[in-house]
Kinemage of the C-alpha trace (Angstrom):
@kinemage 1
@onewidth
@group {chain A} dominant
@subgroup {mainchain}
@vectorlist {calphas} color= white
{ca met a 1} P 33.307 -21.616 -24.105
{ca thr a 2} L 30.251 -21.167 -23.501
{ca asn a 3} L 27.771 -18.667 -21.467
{ca asp a 4} L 26.255 -21.235 -19.266
{ca ala a 5} L 26.694 -20.224 -15.615
{ca thr a 6} L 26.332 -23.647 -14.148
{ca pro a 7} L 29.812 -26.042 -14.318
{ca pro a 8} L 29.404 -28.685 -16.001
{ca gly a 9} L 28.485 -31.957 -14.025
{ca glu a 10} L 26.105 -29.642 -11.503
{ca thr a 11} L 22.637 -29.061 -11.932
{ca ser a 12} L 21.434 -25.452 -12.054
{ca arg a 13} L 20.962 -24.123 -8.406
{ca met a 14} L 17.537 -22.491 -9.721
{ca pro a 15} L 14.777 -21.586 -7.518
{ca glu a 16} L 12.057 -24.121 -7.756
{ca val a 17} L 9.128 -22.264 -9.028
{ca arg a 18} L 5.730 -23.186 -7.044
{ca ser a 19} L 2.655 -23.357 -10.058
{ca val a 20} L -0.090 -21.287 -8.654
{ca asp a 21} L -3.574 -22.894 -8.907
{ca pro a 22} L -6.107 -19.775 -10.117
{ca gly a 23} L -8.924 -19.730 -7.955
{ca ser a 24} L -12.653 -19.956 -9.763
{ca val a 25} L -15.770 -19.596 -8.825
{ca his a 26} L -19.045 -20.811 -10.054
{ca val a 27} L -22.838 -21.018 -9.165
{ca leu a 28} L -24.764 -23.782 -9.681
{ca tyr a 29} L -28.449 -23.819 -9.620
{ca glu a 30} L -29.855 -27.258 -8.245
{ca pro a 31} L -33.397 -27.965 -7.873
{ca arg a 32} L -32.922 -27.996 -3.911
{ca ala a 33} L -30.718 -25.397 -3.292
{ca thr a 34} L -27.758 -23.404 -4.827
{ca arg a 35} L -24.342 -24.382 -4.976
{ca val a 36} L -21.241 -22.045 -4.937
{ca val a 37} L -18.171 -23.907 -5.981
{ca leu a 38} L -14.879 -22.976 -5.161
{ca thr a 39} L -11.577 -23.924 -6.760
{ca gly a 40} L -7.633 -23.209 -6.301
{ca glu a 41} L -6.520 -19.855 -4.681
{ca ile a 42} L -9.263 -17.811 -3.076
{ca asp a 43} L -7.899 -14.251 -2.991
{ca ala a 44} L -8.196 -10.851 -3.528
{ca glu a 45} L -7.392 -11.804 -7.459
{ca leu a 46} L -10.909 -13.312 -7.451
{ca gly a 47} L -12.464 -10.518 -5.121
{ca pro a 48} L -14.760 -9.232 -8.059
{ca asp a 49} L -16.123 -12.876 -9.035
{ca leu a 50} L -16.670 -13.719 -5.493
{ca leu a 51} L -19.026 -10.436 -4.935
{ca glu a 52} L -20.353 -11.331 -8.144
{ca ala a 53} L -21.131 -15.227 -7.098
{ca ala a 54} L -22.534 -13.962 -3.865
{ca glu a 55} L -25.382 -11.795 -5.070
{ca asp a 56} L -25.984 -14.380 -8.049
{ca ala a 57} L -26.298 -16.847 -5.191
{ca leu a 58} L -28.060 -14.924 -2.952
{ca ser a 59} L -30.973 -13.820 -4.774
{ca ser a 60} L -31.780 -17.335 -5.287
{ca gly a 61} L -33.938 -17.503 -2.818
{ca arg a 62} L -32.928 -21.016 -2.055
{ca pro a 63} L -30.559 -22.962 0.695
{ca leu a 64} L -27.035 -22.077 0.023
{ca gln a 65} L -24.097 -24.162 -0.205
{ca val a 66} L -20.734 -23.613 -0.576
{ca asp a 67} L -19.077 -26.549 -1.665
{ca ala a 68} L -15.034 -25.620 -1.004
{ca his a 69} L -13.190 -29.747 -1.241
{ca his a 70} L -11.011 -28.050 -4.043
{ca val a 71} L -9.657 -24.836 -2.021
{ca thr a 72} L -5.683 -24.928 -1.762
{ca phe a 73} L -5.399 -21.560 -0.233
{ca met a 74} L -7.794 -18.751 1.104
{ca asp a 75} L -6.850 -15.464 2.216
{ca ser a 76} L -9.360 -12.832 3.837
{ca thr a 77} L -11.127 -12.118 0.829
{ca gly a 78} L -12.977 -15.607 0.963
{ca leu a 79} L -13.464 -15.253 4.706
{ca ala a 80} L -15.181 -12.104 3.371
{ca phe a 81} L -17.556 -14.343 0.855
{ca leu a 82} L -17.992 -16.882 3.141
{ca ala a 83} L -19.472 -13.764 5.902
{ca arg a 84} L -21.249 -12.016 3.499
{ca leu a 85} L -23.509 -15.118 2.449
{ca ala a 86} L -23.810 -16.064 5.801
{ca ser a 87} L -25.356 -12.553 6.972
{ca arg a 88} L -26.865 -12.166 3.748
{ca ser a 89} L -28.983 -15.656 3.574
{ca arg a 90} L -32.228 -14.108 5.178
{ca gly a 91} L -32.296 -16.913 8.494
{ca arg a 92} L -31.155 -19.874 6.460
{ca arg a 93} L -27.883 -21.097 7.965
{ca val a 94} L -25.159 -21.821 4.693
{ca thr a 95} L -23.684 -25.197 4.188
{ca leu a 96} L -19.698 -25.320 3.996
{ca ile a 97} L -18.912 -28.797 2.057
{ca arg a 98} L -15.963 -30.980 2.677
{ca pro a 99} L -13.288 -27.557 2.969
{ca pro a 100} L -9.839 -28.695 3.386
{ca ala a 101} L -7.736 -27.927 6.421
{ca val a 102} L -6.872 -24.715 5.265
{ca val a 103} L -10.041 -23.683 5.510
{ca lys a 104} L -10.970 -25.215 8.395
{ca phe a 105} L -8.318 -23.206 10.080
{ca leu a 106} L -9.516 -19.739 8.935
{ca ile a 107} L -13.225 -19.626 9.702
{ca glu a 108} L -12.330 -21.194 12.832
{ca thr a 109} L -9.453 -19.025 13.987
{ca thr a 110} L -12.074 -16.216 13.084
{ca asn a 111} L -15.201 -17.734 14.715
{ca ile a 112} L -16.694 -17.244 10.988
{ca val a 113} L -17.456 -20.869 11.881
{ca gln a 114} L -20.242 -20.345 13.804
{ca leu a 115} L -22.053 -18.781 11.206
{ca leu a 116} L -21.966 -21.943 8.892
{ca asp a 117} L -23.215 -25.243 9.050
{ca val a 118} L -19.672 -27.135 7.838
{ca val a 119} L -20.012 -30.074 7.168
{ca asp a 120} L -17.041 -33.105 6.228
{ca glu a 121} L -19.838 -35.306 3.652
{ca glu a 122} L -22.155 -34.702 0.800
{ca pro a 123} L -25.326 -33.302 1.921
{ca arg a 124} L -28.411 -35.611 1.592
{ca pro a 125} L -30.669 -33.853 -0.645
{ca gly a 126} L -33.424 -32.530 1.505
{ca pro a 127} L -37.224 -31.264 0.525
{ca asp a 128} L -37.493 -29.002 -2.286
{ca thr a 129} L -38.257 -25.602 -0.535
{ca ser a 130} L -37.257 -23.369 -3.922
{ca pro a 131} L -39.473 -20.793 -4.648
{ca gly a 132} L -42.677 -22.669 -6.503
{ca ala a 133} L -42.346 -26.104 -4.992
{ca tyr a 134} L -45.344 -26.930 -3.569
{ca asp a 135} L -46.980 -29.675 -1.875
{ca asp a 136} L -50.139 -31.727 -3.260
{ca gly a 137} L -51.531 -31.925 0.626
{ca pro a 138} L -52.903 -35.797 1.449
{ca glu a 139} L -54.098 -37.998 -1.019
{ca pro a 140} L -58.301 -37.903 -1.396
{ca ala a 141} L -60.069 -40.620 0.652
């Protein structure tokens, strides 16, 4: 006799466990912009990392881009992060790149979408507006 609770010939009735996709945030300093890459579940557990990433990105002085392509879940913590970036970006619009449906729904429902430029494709490189970038001016005659 065994202690197995599942009768012979039947499969276990244990509930299926959903795999959790832990969230992450990375700040990348590119030549023409500062990009924040969000992946996985953007929730309260990631809050301190999002605050640090916001300060790092905002201090760069470059245009800000947020790549949300790999976000699988977002709660109010993620919305607050996007609103913080948009409201503190010193007059420059924040570009939200390739947001999934869950993120689009949240930013549209809360009207945060009005603070962001939302694009479904990778932005083309623009002129270098980073601090220290300069124009050589016209060619000498």
